[in-house]
C-alpha positions in Angstrom: 68.1 -176.7 -68.3 70.2 -173.4 -68.0 71.1 -171.5 -71.0 73.8 -169.3 -70.5 75.2 -166.3 -72.7 77.9 -164.5 -72.7 76.4 -161.6 -71.2 74.9 -164.1 -68.5 78.9 -165.3 -68.0 79.9 -161.8 -67.9 78.2 -160.4 -65.2 79.1 -163.8 -62.5 82.6 -164.7 -63.8 86.0 -163.0 -64.3 89.3 -164.1 -66.2 90.8 -164.3 -62.3 88.1 -166.6 -61.6 89.3 -168.2 -64.9 92.6 -169.0 -64.2 92.1 -170.4 -61.4 89.5 -172.6 -62.2 92.3 -173.5 -64.9 94.6 -174.0 -62.0 92.4 -176.6 -60.5 91.7 -178.5 -63.9 95.4 -179.1 -64.3 96.0 -180.4 -60.9 93.0 -182.9 -61.8 94.4 -184.0 -64.9 98.0 -184.7 -63.8 96.6 -186.1 -60.6 94.8 -189.0 -63.3 91.0 -187.9 -61.8 89.8 -186.8 -65.3 89.0 -188.8 -68.2 89.7 -186.7 -71.3 90.0 -188.5 -74.8 91.6 -186.9 -77.3 89.6 -184.5 -79.6 87.8 -185.8 -82.5 88.2 -183.6 -85.9 87.3 -183.0 -89.3 88.4 -181.5 -91.6 86.5 -178.7 -93.8 89.1 -178.4 -96.6 86.6 -176.3 -98.6 86.2 -173.1 -96.1 89.8 -173.9 -94.3 87.6 -175.3 -91.3 87.8 -178.0 -89.2 85.1 -179.4 -86.7 86.5 -180.4 -82.8 84.7 -182.5 -80.6 85.9 -182.5 -77.3 84.4 -185.1 -74.3 85.4 -185.1 -70.7 84.7 -186.6 -66.9 85.2 -185.9 -63.6 83.9 -188.8 -61.8 84.4 -187.6 -58.1 82.4 -184.3 -59.0 79.9 -186.4 -60.9 80.3 -184.1 -63.8 80.7 -184.7 -67.7 80.7 -182.3 -70.4 81.1 -182.0 -74.3 82.3 -178.9 -76.2 81.7 -178.7 -80.3 84.3 -176.0 -81.4 84.8 -175.1 -84.9 87.6 -173.3 -86.4 87.1 -171.4 -89.5 89.6 -168.9 -89.4 88.5 -166.8 -92.4 85.3 -165.8 -90.3 87.2 -163.1 -89.2 87.0 -161.4 -92.7 83.2 -161.8 -92.6 83.3 -160.1 -88.6 82.0 -163.7 -87.5 83.7 -165.9 -84.5 86.6 -167.5 -85.8 85.9 -170.4 -83.2 82.2 -170.7 -82.8 80.9 -173.0 -80.2 78.7 -174.7 -77.7 79.5 -176.1 -74.3 77.4 -178.9 -72.7 77.3 -179.5 -68.9 76.4 -183.2 -68.1 74.9 -184.3 -64.6 77.2 -187.1 -64.0 74.6 -189.0 -61.9 71.7 -188.9 -64.7 73.1 -188.0 -67.5 70.9 -185.2 -68.4 72.4 -182.2 -69.6 72.4 -179.3 -67.1 73.3 -176.4 -69.0 74.1 -175.0 -72.4 77.0 -172.1 -72.4 78.3 -170.0 -74.9 81.1 -172.0 -76.2 83.0 -169.2 -77.9 83.0 -167.3 -75.1 84.0 -170.2 -72.7 86.4 -170.9 -75.0 88.2 -167.7 -75.2 88.1 -167.4 -71.5 89.4 -170.8 -70.4 92.4 -170.4 -73.1 93.2 -167.1 -72.3 93.3 -168.7 -68.8 95.6 -171.4 -69.6 98.1 -168.4 -71.0 97.4 -166.6 -67.6 97.9 -169.5 -65.4 101.3 -170.3 -67.1 102.0 -166.3 -67.0 101.1 -166.6 -63.6 103.4 -169.5 -62.6 106.3 -169.2 -65.0 106.9 -165.2 -65.9 109.4 -163.6 -64.1 108.0 -161.0 -61.4 109.0 -158.0 -62.2 107.5 -158.7 -66.1 106.5 -155.0 -67.2 106.3 -155.6 -71.1 103.8 -158.1 -72.8 103.4 -158.8 -76.7 100.6 -160.5 -78.5 101.1 -162.0 -81.8 97.5 -162.3 -83.5 93.9 -160.1 -83.4 91.1 -163.0 -84.0 88.8 -164.4 -82.1 90.8 -165.4 -79.0 93.5 -162.7 -79.1 91.1 -160.4 -76.5 91.2 -162.9 -74.1 94.5 -163.8 -74.4 95.4 -160.1 -73.6 93.6 -159.6 -70.7 95.1 -162.8 -69.0 98.5 -161.2 -69.6 97.2 -158.1 -67.6 96.0 -160.3 -64.7 98.8 -162.4 -64.3 101.3 -159.4 -64.2 100.8 -155.8 -63.7 102.2 -154.6 -67.4 102.7 -151.2 -68.3 102.4 -151.5 -71.9 101.4 -154.3 -74.5 102.7 -154.4 -78.0 100.2 -155.6 -80.8 101.0 -157.2 -84.0 99.0 -158.5 -86.9 99.6 -159.0 -90.7 96.8 -156.7 -91.1 97.6 -153.0 -90.1 93.6 -152.1 -90.4 92.8 -154.7 -88.4 95.5 -154.5 -85.4 94.4 -150.8 -85.2 91.1 -151.5 -85.0 91.9 -154.1 -82.3 94.1 -152.1 -80.3 91.3 -149.3 -80.1 88.6 -151.6 -78.7 91.0 -153.7 -75.9 91.9 -149.7 -75.1 88.4 -149.1 -74.1 87.6 -152.9 -73.4 90.7 -153.0 -70.5 90.6 -149.7 -69.8 90.3 -151.2 -66.1 93.9 -152.6 -66.3 95.8 -149.4 -66.8 97.8 -151.0 -69.1 99.0 -149.2 -72.3 98.1 -151.2 -75.3 99.7 -149.9 -78.7 99.9 -151.4 -82.1 103.5 -152.7 -83.5 104.5 -152.0 -86.9 106.2 -155.7 -87.4 106.7 -158.8 -84.9 110.2 -158.0 -83.8 109.4 -154.8 -82.5 107.0 -156.7 -80.5 108.7 -159.5 -79.0 112.1 -157.3 -78.9 111.9 -156.6 -75.7 108.9 -158.2 -74.3 108.7 -160.4 -71.0 105.7 -162.3 -71.5 104.7 -163.4 -75.4 101.5 -164.8 -76.8 101.3 -165.8 -80.4 97.6 -166.9 -81.3 97.4 -167.3 -85.3 96.3 -170.2 -87.6 99.7 -169.5 -89.1 101.6 -172.4 -90.6 105.0 -170.5 -90.4 106.9 -169.0 -87.4 105.3 -165.7 -86.5 108.5 -164.2 -84.8 112.1 -164.6 -84.7 113.2 -166.8 -82.0 116.9 -165.3 -81.8 115.1 -162.0 -81.0 113.4 -163.0 -77.5 115.0 -161.9 -74.6 116.5 -163.6 -71.6 113.9 -164.4 -69.3 110.7 -164.3 -71.7 108.4 -166.3 -71.3 106.5 -167.3 -74.2 102.9 -169.2 -74.6 102.1 -170.2 -78.4 98.7 -171.1 -78.2 97.3 -171.4 -82.0 99.2 -174.4 -83.3 96.7 -177.1 -83.1 97.4 -179.0 -86.3 100.7 -180.7 -87.3 101.1 -178.6 -90.2 100.6 -175.3 -87.9 104.0 -174.0 -87.0 103.2 -170.4 -85.2 106.4 -170.7 -83.0 109.9 -170.2 -84.6 111.7 -173.4 -83.9 114.9 -171.5 -83.5 113.7 -170.4 -80.0 113.9 -173.8 -78.8 117.5 -174.1 -78.7 117.7 -171.1 -76.5 114.8 -172.4 -73.8 115.6 -173.7 -71.0 112.0 -175.5 -70.0 109.2 -176.3 -72.1 105.8 -177.2 -70.7 103.0 -178.0 -71.7 98.8 -178.2 -70.5 99.1 -181.7 -72.2 102.0 -183.7 -73.5 100.0 -186.2 -74.9 97.4 -183.8 -76.7 100.4 -181.4 -77.9 102.4 -184.7 -79.7 98.9 -185.6 -81.2 98.8 -182.8 -83.1 101.1 -179.5 -82.5 103.3 -178.8 -85.1 105.2 -176.2 -83.0 106.5 -179.1 -81.2 106.1 -182.1 -83.5 108.1 -180.2 -86.9 111.0 -179.8 -84.4 110.9 -183.0 -83.0 111.1 -184.6 -86.7 113.8 -182.3 -87.6 115.8 -183.0 -84.6 116.0 -179.4 -83.1 114.7 -180.8 -80.0 114.2 -184.6 -78.2 111.6 -185.5 -76.0 114.4 -185.3 -73.0 113.9 -181.4 -73.4 110.4 -181.4 -72.4 110.0 -180.1 -68.7 106.6 -181.7 -68.2 102.6 -180.5 -67.7 101.7 -177.4 -65.9 99.7 -179.3 -63.6 102.5 -181.1 -62.0 104.3 -178.2 -61.5 101.0 -177.2 -59.3 101.9 -180.3 -57.9 105.3 -179.8 -57.0 106.2 -182.7 -58.8 107.9 -180.6 -61.8 110.2 -177.9 -61.4 109.1 -174.5 -62.1 111.4 -171.3 -63.5 114.4 -171.6 -61.5 116.0 -168.0 -62.5 115.0 -164.6 -64.1 117.3 -165.6 -66.9 115.9 -168.4 -68.2 113.5 -168.4 -71.5 110.4 -170.6 -70.8 107.7 -171.9 -73.4 104.3 -172.8 -72.9 102.7 -174.9 -75.6 98.6 -175.2 -75.3 96.7 -176.9 -77.5 93.2 -176.8 -75.1 91.7 -180.2 -72.9 88.1 -180.6 -72.9 88.6 -181.0 -69.1 89.5 -176.8 -68.6 86.2 -176.3 -70.5 84.4 -178.7 -68.5 85.8 -176.9 -65.1 84.9 -173.4 -66.3 81.6 -174.2 -67.6 80.8 -176.3 -63.9 82.5 -173.4 -62.2 80.1 -170.4 -64.1 76.9 -172.9 -63.9 77.6 -173.2 -60.0 78.0 -169.1 -59.8 74.8 -168.6 -62.2 72.4 -170.6 -60.1 73.7 -168.8 -56.4 73.1 -165.6 -58.6 69.7 -166.7 -60.4 71.3 -165.7 -64.1 70.5 -167.3 -67.3 67.4 -168.6 -69.1 65.7 -171.7 -67.9 64.8 -174.1 -70.8 62.4 -177.1 -70.1 
């Protein structure tokens, strides 16, 4: 069994690799070539946390996986990961675990790449301004994915905690300097989104974190943080202005995400407003962006297949490069 740490993975696997792997994953998912049960959740209310268990299997590749990921937003106050996790990669022929990977980093990669794949497909070609709301454990990968998908001039970052925002911006200026994108702290969410071509929200908020009436025409919005019914990052005011609504998995979103469930319950949208899953766009079965004025929303909650396929791609590269620690 191969043990792969974050440092091991970073040596061999890039955000661009992850975006391409996600695209393959979405195709497999939409083609029905994977078994991806809805994730099992166990609440930890005393600590504002939740335990998540995400299995998946691809028969034609003889590979299975299980991610155990625990969402504890208050960890950020202790400088701990807000989504600590491990991914088990399992040989589909024998049932033996082939590898254990740093699931926190795999989650960051594949979640960022989910937005990155959506932006690659849906963002206007000339996108130059990005906005990022939230600076927690998933934020850095979301930021990098935006830059990989489009050659942005600037990204404006906002978080309720000003000191944390400034610390995040300073760190990202160093960590992502290769992209030559200006990264700045915004003083409000309005300032961040008002002229943004690409917007990411990645927070555990129960109330909308931006004003949907101020999103400009042509913008593409990826809402990442809402993974439970009571969570609602997205301002429902954007939905009547939206031309198309895409999902990583409509079934998964409708099982848990308040960003879509609450507007459905309030009659702001109906299921007829949904455009489809991103995998169906990649397969050519569902239309993508049709003009530069359309506002497009991508709601993603994460499916276990992304973890499985990302782990598999990393494992293959690690074996080829002789990276990782063998444990018997």
